[in-house]
C-alpha positions as MATLAB code, in Angstrom:
seq = 'MIHPHIADALKAPDLVRLTDTVVLIRFESMKIYSALAAVRHLLDRGTVRPGQTLIDSSSGIYAYALALACHRYGLRCHIVASTTVDA';
ca = [
     203.403  148.329  164.475;
     201.704  144.995  166.311;
     200.747  145.791  169.952;
     200.768  143.093  172.452;
     197.633  144.256  173.825;
     194.601  146.731  173.147;
     195.708  148.968  176.047;
     199.132  149.470  174.325;
     197.285  150.176  170.998;
     194.887  152.767  172.487;
     197.259  154.794  174.728;
     199.370  156.187  171.962;
     197.889  159.576  170.528;
     197.363  159.910  166.626;
     199.117  163.095  165.229;
     197.225  164.944  162.648;
     198.498  167.743  160.673;
     196.044  170.581  160.546;
     198.356  173.142  158.746;
     202.123  173.489  158.680;
     202.391  174.967  161.881;
     199.263  173.416  163.784;
     199.445  169.426  164.681;
     196.340  168.074  166.648;
     196.961  165.210  169.117;
     193.931  162.970  169.038;
     193.643  160.222  171.724;
     191.438  157.354  171.533;
     190.832  157.173  175.235;
     192.232  159.530  177.965;
     194.131  158.517  181.003;
     195.430  154.761  179.925;
     199.317  155.780  180.451;
     198.276  156.906  183.973;
     196.230  153.802  184.437;
     199.001  151.642  183.255;
     201.649  153.186  185.258;
     199.453  153.017  188.426;
     198.882  149.169  187.981;
     202.318  148.637  186.970;
     203.660  150.493  190.071;
     201.339  148.338  192.347;
     202.674  144.921  190.736;
     206.051  146.134  190.966;
     205.920  147.028  194.787;
     204.258  143.700  195.397;
     201.004  145.136  196.428;
     199.145  143.130  194.337;
     199.678  140.127  192.287;
     198.354  138.768  188.726;
     194.802  137.432  189.449;
     193.939  139.542  192.100;
     191.160  142.101  191.943;
     191.601  145.988  192.139;
     188.405  147.890  193.081;
     188.000  151.692  192.569;
     185.210  154.188  192.317;
     184.966  155.996  189.092;
     182.251  157.245  186.849;
     183.664  157.289  183.510;
     186.705  157.298  181.631;
     189.324  156.410  184.520;
     187.489  153.496  185.188;
     187.598  152.298  181.655;
     191.368  152.931  181.453;
     191.836  150.991  184.952;
     190.037  148.191  183.390;
     192.036  148.053  180.454;
     195.141  148.202  182.361;
     193.934  145.342  184.948;
     193.116  143.246  181.921;
     196.628  144.058  180.513;
     198.550  143.013  183.832;
     196.045  139.891  184.420;
     194.311  141.405  187.158;
     190.175  141.587  187.921;
     188.835  144.975  188.491;
     185.384  145.777  189.880;
     184.371  149.445  189.803;
     181.762  151.319  192.252;
     179.850  153.920  190.442;
     177.576  156.518  192.103;
     174.013  155.861  191.897;
     173.537  159.184  189.970;
     175.747  157.839  187.284;
     173.320  156.819  184.170;
     172.735  153.090  183.203;
];
């Protein structure tokens, strides 16, 4: 399958059969579905428009997912993190 954007490729989990009755669900990165949905919702409501900048506070995985979602939909993204986050 050819994905239109890297976020679309990363959001879907891989299914790995461990035994006849156990399947492992492996995510490349978490929270991409929710970030894509949140950004799409903001765009659909007219709250933001492509080219604008979203600013969020985060210290990890959601920041990565939000950056992917913003890139996917033509927005810029700034993440503000606590000073306690490692460089």
